[in-house]
C-alpha positions in Angstrom: 11.4 -5.5 9.6 9.5 -3.9 6.5 7.2 -5.9 4.9 7.8 -6.0 1.2 5.3 -4.4 -1.3 2.6 -6.6 -2.8 2.1 -5.9 -6.6 -1.8 -6.1 -7.4 -3.3 -6.6 -10.9 -5.2 -3.2 -11.6 -7.5 -4.8 -14.3 -8.8 -7.3 -11.7 -9.5 -4.9 -9.3 -11.3 -2.4 -11.7 -14.3 -4.9 -12.0 -14.7 -4.8 -8.3 -14.0 -1.1 -7.5 -17.3 0.7 -8.3 -19.0 -1.2 -5.6 -16.0 0.0 -3.0 -16.4 3.3 -4.8 -19.8 4.2 -4.4 -20.6 6.5 -1.9 -17.2 6.7 -0.8 -15.4 10.1 0.2 -12.0 10.6 -1.5 -10.1 13.7 -0.9 -7.9 14.8 -3.9 -4.9 17.1 -3.2 -3.9 19.1 -6.1 -0.8 21.3 -5.8 -0.7 23.9 -8.8 1.7 26.5 -9.5 1.5 28.5 -12.8 -0.9 25.9 -14.4 -3.3 28.3 -16.3 -3.0 26.0 -19.7 -4.0 22.8 -18.0 -5.6 23.3 -14.4 -9.3 23.6 -15.8 -8.9 20.5 -18.0 -7.4 18.7 -15.0 -10.2 19.5 -12.8 -12.9 18.4 -15.7 -11.0 15.2 -15.6 -10.9 15.1 -11.9 -14.8 15.4 -11.6 -15.7 13.3 -14.3 -14.0 10.3 -12.9 -16.0 11.1 -9.5 -19.0 11.0 -11.3 -18.3 7.7 -13.2 -17.3 6.0 -10.0 -20.2 7.1 -7.9 -17.6 8.7 -5.2 -17.8 11.6 -3.3 -14.8 13.8 -4.1 -13.4 16.4 -2.2 -11.0 18.6 -4.2 -8.8 20.5 -2.3 -6.3 22.6 -4.5 -3.4 24.5 -3.4 -2.5 27.3 -5.2 1.4 28.1 -4.6 1.4 31.6 -5.2 0.8 31.3 -9.0 1.8 34.4 -11.0 0.0 33.5 -14.2 -4.1 33.1 -14.4 -4.2 30.0 -12.1 -5.7 31.7 -9.1 -8.7 33.4 -11.2 -9.5 30.1 -12.8 -9.5 28.3 -9.3 -11.3 31.1 -7.6 -14.1 30.8 -10.4 -14.6 27.1 -9.3 -17.2 26.6 -6.7 -16.5 22.8 -6.6 -13.2 23.0 -5.0 -11.8 24.0 -1.9 -9.0 26.6 -2.4 -6.1 27.0 -0.2 -3.8 29.9 -1.1 -0.1 29.8 -0.2 1.4 33.2 0.7 4.7 32.6 -1.3 5.6 30.2 -3.5 7.1 27.0 -1.6 7.0 23.8 -3.8 5.0 20.7 -3.9 5.6 19.2 -0.6 4.7 22.6 1.3 1.6 22.7 -0.6 0.5 19.1 0.2 1.6 19.6 3.7 -0.8 22.8 3.8 -3.6 20.6 2.3 -3.5 17.7 4.7 -5.2 19.0 7.7 -7.9 20.1 5.9 -8.7 16.4 4.7 -11.7 15.0 5.5 -12.4 11.9 3.2 -11.4 8.2 3.8 -8.8 7.9 1.2 -6.6 10.7 0.0 -5.0 10.7 -3.4 -2.4 13.3 -4.7 -3.3 14.5 -8.3 -0.9 16.9 -10.2 -2.4 20.1 -12.0 -1.0 18.8 -15.5 -2.5 16.1 -17.7 0.2 13.6 -17.2 -2.0 11.4 -15.2 -5.3 10.0 -15.8 -8.2 10.3 -12.9 -9.9 7.5 -14.3 -7.4 5.2 -12.3 -9.1 6.5 -9.2 -11.0 3.5 -8.6 -8.1 1.2 -9.5 -5.9 2.9 -6.6 -8.5 3.6 -3.9 -9.7 0.4 -4.1 -7.2 -1.8 -2.2 -7.2 0.8 0.7 -11.3 0.8 0.8 -11.4 -2.8 0.9 -8.9 -3.1 3.8 -5.9 -5.0 1.8 -3.5 -2.0 2.4 -3.3 1.6 3.7 -1.0 2.5 0.7 -1.3 2.3 -3.0 1.2 3.4 -5.5 0.0 4.0 -9.2 3.1 2.9 -11.3 3.7 4.2 -14.5 6.2 1.1 -15.1 4.2 -2.2 -14.3 3.6 -2.4 -18.1 7.1 -1.4 -19.3 8.6 1.8 -20.2 5.9 4.3 -21.1 6.6 5.1 -25.0 6.5 8.8 -24.3 9.1 9.0 -21.4 12.7 10.4 -22.0 15.2 7.6 -21.6 17.2 9.6 -18.7 13.9 10.0 -16.7 13.3 6.7 -17.2 16.7 5.6 -16.0 16.4 7.9 -13.3 13.0 6.7 -12.1 14.3 3.3 -12.1 17.1 3.7 -10.2 15.0 5.9 -7.4 12.7 2.3 -7.3 15.9 0.5 -6.9 17.5 2.6 -4.2 14.1 2.0 -2.1 14.0 -1.5 -2.5 17.9 -1.8 -1.8 17.5 0.5 1.5 14.0 -0.7 2.7 13.9 -4.2 1.9 10.6 -3.1 -0.5 9.8 -4.3 -3.7 8.2 -1.5 -5.7 8.8 0.0 -9.3 7.7 3.4 -9.2 8.9 5.3 -6.2 8.3 8.9 -8.1 4.8 8.3 -9.1 2.5 11.1 -8.4 -0.2 8.9 -7.8 0.0 8.0 -4.3 -3.1 7.0 -2.2 -3.2 6.5 1.5 -5.5 5.9 4.6 -6.1 9.4 5.6 -5.6 8.8 9.1 -2.4 7.1 8.5 -1.2 10.2 6.2 -2.3 12.9 9.0 0.0 10.8 11.5 3.1 11.0 9.4 5.7 13.8 10.3 6.1 15.3 6.8 9.0 18.1 6.6 9.1 18.3 2.8 9.0 21.4 0.9 9.4 20.7 -2.8 9.5 17.0 -4.6 11.2 15.6 -1.8 7.6 14.6 -0.5 7.9 11.5 -2.8 11.1 9.9 -1.2 10.2 11.2 2.3 6.6 9.6 2.5 7.9 6.6 0.9 10.6 6.0 3.1 8.4 7.0 6.2 5.4 4.5 5.5 7.8 1.6 5.1 9.7 2.5 8.2 6.3 2.3 9.8 6.1 -1.3 8.5 3.1 -0.3 6.1 2.7 -2.5 3.0 3.0 -0.4 -0.4 0.5 -1.9 -3.2 1.1 -1.1 -6.6 -1.3 -0.7 -9.6 -0.8 0.2 -13.0 -1.7 3.4 -14.4 -2.1 5.2 -17.5 0.7 7.9 -18.0 1.3 10.5 -20.9 4.6 12.6 -20.2 4.9 16.3 -20.3 8.2 17.8 -21.6 9.9 20.4 -20.2 8.9 23.0 -22.7 5.6 22.5 -21.6 5.9 23.3 -18.1 7.2 20.3 -16.6 8.9 22.0 -13.2 11.3 19.0 -12.0 14.9 19.0 -12.6 17.8 17.0 -12.6 18.9 18.1 -9.1 15.3 17.2 -7.7 16.6 13.4 -8.2 19.8 14.2 -6.3 17.6 15.6 -3.5 15.3 12.6 -3.7 18.4 9.8 -3.4 19.7 11.9 -0.4 16.4 12.1 1.0 15.9 8.1 1.0 19.4 8.0 2.5 18.6 10.4 5.1 15.3 8.5 6.2 17.0 5.0 6.0 19.5 6.3 8.7 17.6 8.9 10.8 14.6 8.3 12.6 
């Protein structure tokens, strides 16, 4: 039987996380497609977070065949490990391309936009480093609805979390969050097949099917509107629900 997810208070973790994070090696996976407006600032924030925590960050950026200035920005950054996709395949395929290159203890997924704040890395990674769990999700909803999130997006996200809870006996608030952290060995063991945004429901279903415990911690979040480059669309929600159902039935 799937163990129900524990919800942990991120504020209490934050005070203790510095000792756990000091010298720890974190692998940050960043899929990027046509993000020339945000990628440089996103990387600056990631690096700054690592310095503040005293952690060693391995930053793996997967350029998903961008057609704007993103490749030139990435190629000029000597502090990252750059993986180039031969053609545009989607977020899930980009993450799968990066996983074999991971050398850190903990893997954190980071989007290339500015919706998520790397200052939350300590809160997210601490339960894994402490041995409390092997999977942590940064929840956008543990403190209520983000004020800048459109109502349809909010409803869809809550329904996805409800679907996970009903189908897998879990108790999570945010299935579709970008901020997912994993014990690196566990993530390498998962037989992922995702190509686009179905990474989230597939990885959620497969860790729960294995009996792993998902711990949630509250995170900061600033939603990006569609006209600012947000790429997920309504049909991706349909795919997400189908993916959850599929992996509830099919092993």
